[in-house]
N, C-alpha and C positions, 0 to 999 in steps of 0.2 A: 458553380462553374461561371455564372454570369459575373460574380465578384472577381474571379480570376481574370476573365477577359477584360473587365473594366480596368483592373490594376495594370494589365499588360498594355492596354491602349494609353493609359496615363503615362506609363514609362516611355512609350514611343513618342508621345508629345514632348516629353522632357528631354528626349534625345538619348536616353539611357535605358534601353530595355534590360531587364534583369537577366534575361537569358535569350540568346538569339534563336534557340531551338524551342522556346516556350510555346510559340504559336502552333508548332507541329504537335507538341504534347497535348495542347488544348484540343486540337482536332481528333487526335487519337483517343483521348478521354471521352469526347462526345460520341465518337463511333462506338466505343465499348459500352457506354451507357445505353445507347439505342439499339445495339446489336441484338441483345437477348430478346426483347419483345418482338423484334423483326423476325428472328429465327423461330420463335414460338408461333408467330403468325404463319410463316412459310410451312412449318411442320403441320399445323392444323389444315391449311389449304391442301397440302400434299396428301394427307391422310384421307380427307374428304374425296379427293380425286381418285385415289387408289380404291377406296371403298366403292365409289360409283362404277369405276371401271371393272372391278371384280364382280359386281352384281351383273353388269352387262355381259361380261364374258361367260359367266355361269348360265345366263339366259340363252346366249348364242350356242353354247355347248349343248344345252338341253335340246334346242331346236335341231341341231345337227345330228344328235343321237337319235332323235325321233325320225329323221329322214333316212338315216342309215339303217337303223334297226326299228322297223315299224312295230307298233304294239299289236297288230293283227296276228291271229294264230299262224304259226309256222307250218309250212308244208312238211309232211313226213318224208324222211329220207327212205327211198325205196331200194336203192342199190348201194351196197357196201363197196368202197373203193379199196383195192389192194395196192399198196405202194411197195 
């Protein structure tokens, strides 16, 4: 890619660029080359965040369940309700 950029810059100095759209293609090519590692990095960071969040939500859920349904023995039901 560096060779292509050097060739493009020499053509500009000579006043005859080979393609007026070439610099745009160069930037697009650079973005495509660097995009995949960046996306892999973002995926890894997202997965770590989701894993951490899932662990915390599971922990919070356990605490809430212990508050709502205590582990102590339940009182026996003495009266049957007729609906």
